[in-house]
Structures are given as C-alpha cells and as structure tokens.
C-alpha positions in Angstrom: -19.2 -38.1 -14.5 -17.4 -35.3 -12.8 -15.2 -35.8 -9.7 -15.2 -33.2 -7.0 -11.7 -33.6 -5.5 -9.4 -30.9 -6.8 -6.2 -31.9 -8.4 -4.3 -29.8 -5.9 -5.7 -31.6 -2.9 -5.2 -35.0 -4.7 -1.5 -34.0 -5.1 -1.3 -33.0 -1.4 -2.7 -36.3 -0.4 -0.4 -38.3 -2.7 2.8 -36.5 -1.9 2.1 -35.1 1.6 3.5 -31.7 0.9 2.8 -28.5 -1.0 6.4 -28.8 -2.4 6.8 -32.0 -4.4 10.3 -33.3 -5.2 10.9 -33.2 -8.9 12.4 -36.7 -8.6 8.9 -38.0 -7.6 7.1 -36.6 -10.6 9.6 -36.7 -13.5 8.7 -40.2 -14.8 5.1 -40.2 -13.7 3.9 -36.9 -15.1 6.6 -35.8 -17.6 7.7 -39.2 -19.0 11.3 -38.2 -18.6 14.1 -39.6 -16.5 15.1 -37.9 -13.3 18.5 -36.6 -14.6 16.8 -35.1 -17.7 14.2 -33.4 -15.4 17.0 -32.0 -13.2 18.9 -30.7 -16.3 15.7 -29.1 -17.7 14.9 -27.6 -14.2 18.3 -26.0 -14.0 17.5 -24.2 -17.3 13.9 -23.6 -16.4 12.8 -25.6 -19.5 10.1 -27.6 -17.9 6.4 -26.6 -18.5 6.3 -25.2 -14.9 8.8 -23.5 -12.6 11.0 -25.5 -10.3 12.7 -24.3 -7.1 15.6 -25.2 -4.9 14.9 -24.3 -1.4 18.4 -24.4 0.2 20.9 -23.5 -2.5 22.4 -25.1 -5.6 23.1 -28.5 -4.1 19.6 -29.0 -2.7 16.9 -31.0 -4.6 14.5 -29.5 -7.0 10.9 -29.0 -6.0 7.6 -28.2 -7.8 4.8 -26.3 -6.1 1.7 -28.5 -5.9 -0.5 -25.7 -7.0 1.5 -25.0 -10.1 1.6 -28.8 -10.9 -2.1 -29.0 -10.4 -2.7 -26.2 -12.9 -0.4 -28.0 -15.4 -2.3 -31.3 -15.0 -5.7 -29.6 -15.2 -4.7 -27.9 -18.4 -3.5 -31.2 -19.9 -6.8 -32.8 -18.9 -8.8 -30.0 -20.4 -6.9 -30.5 -23.7 -7.6 -34.2 -23.6 -11.3 -33.7 -23.0 -11.5 -31.3 -25.9 -9.8 -33.8 -28.2 -12.0 -36.6 -26.9 -15.1 -34.6 -27.4 -14.2 -33.7 -31.0 -13.5 -37.3 -31.9 -16.7 -38.6 -30.2 -19.3 -36.1 -31.4 
C-alpha cells in the first residue's frame, strides 16, 4: 500500500517549519547525540547540508526539503533490500 502524503509535507506538519533545528532530528533520524550532530554539522560531515541562519553562535538548521530527499532515499534503499529478500 502506497501513501500519498509527501515526506516534505509530513516534516512540515511535524516540525512546523521549513527549517528544522538539528537538535530535533539528531537522535530521531541520524541516531547520534546532539553534540555529535553539531560537531559534524560544523564540518559539513552529515549526509545533508546544515545552516546557521544568524552567525556562528546560532543553532544549526536543516532544510525540510533536503531532509525529505535524504529520508526518501533511505526508504527507497530499504524497499529494494526488502524486495530482494522477499522475492
């Protein structure tokens, strides 16, 4: 069964903004603690770009569209693996 709500709009509904705080997604989607996520963001070592909107001391954010693409790619990989194992 295929759902029709896009990942992007689901993220907008969940987080209420097109710019999602990295703190809110580090554990949930990356399975890393917030400090590790911040360190990786500073080095642009996460699987998607992160931004600081107001300078070096402001919090890190992830664009909802970019995060949606990342999550959709992960889902596609999982579906391919599942299909191979269940054919």
